[in-house]
C-alpha positions in Angstrom: 7.4 10.6 -20.2 4.5 12.5 -18.8 5.2 16.1 -17.5 4.4 16.5 -13.8 2.3 19.5 -13.0 3.6 21.3 -10.0 1.8 24.0 -8.0 5.0 25.2 -6.3 8.6 24.2 -6.2 9.4 20.9 -4.5 10.9 21.1 -1.0 14.0 19.1 -1.7 16.0 20.7 1.1 13.3 19.7 3.6 13.1 16.2 2.2 16.9 15.9 2.5 16.7 17.1 6.2 14.1 14.4 6.9 16.3 11.8 5.5 19.4 13.1 7.3 17.6 13.0 10.6 16.1 9.6 10.0 12.5 10.9 10.1 10.0 9.2 7.7 7.4 11.2 5.8 4.8 9.1 7.7 6.2 10.2 11.0 6.1 13.9 10.0 2.6 13.5 8.5 1.3 12.1 11.8 2.8 15.1 13.7 1.1 17.4 11.3 -2.2 15.5 11.5 -2.4 14.7 7.8 -2.0 11.7 5.6 1.4 10.6 4.3 0.0 11.0 0.8 -1.0 14.6 1.4 2.5 15.3 2.9 4.2 13.8 -0.1 2.2 16.0 -2.4 3.2 19.1 -0.3 6.9 18.1 -0.4 6.9 17.3 -4.1 4.9 20.4 -5.1 2.1 18.5 -6.7 -0.5 19.3 -4.1 -1.3 22.3 -2.0 1.4 24.1 -0.1 2.0 23.9 3.7 -0.2 26.1 5.9 1.5 28.7 8.1 0.7 26.7 11.2 2.3 23.6 9.6 5.4 25.6 8.6 5.7 26.9 12.2 5.3 23.3 13.6 7.9 21.9 11.2 10.4 24.7 12.1 9.8 24.1 15.8 10.2 20.3 15.6 13.5 20.5 13.6 14.8 23.8 14.9 15.1 25.2 11.4 14.5 28.6 9.8 11.3 29.1 7.7 13.3 31.5 5.5 15.9 28.8 4.7 13.6 25.9 4.2 10.4 27.4 2.8 11.0 30.9 1.4 14.5 30.8 0.0 15.4 27.0 -0.1 18.4 27.7 -2.3 20.1 29.7 0.4 23.1 28.0 2.1 23.3 27.4 5.8 26.2 29.8 6.1 25.0 33.3 6.7 27.1 36.2 5.4 28.8 38.4 7.9 27.0 41.6 8.5 29.9 43.5 10.0 
């Protein structure tokens, strides 16, 4: 089996969110003004990364945190108490 070269870690958490909310990659690609193929490469880590404006738009569309879905995707949704 051929090894896939990745430029960055895949966004599996974002892919799961799209599936959970019933949003296709084609729909998100259209909102971002890019081809479905380019979005798929972004999501899988085989193409370029998302631009800052794309991250902002995705976060706004889905009401999600850039930290949680892009910077530290392994972080759980539950935030620790800071008391």
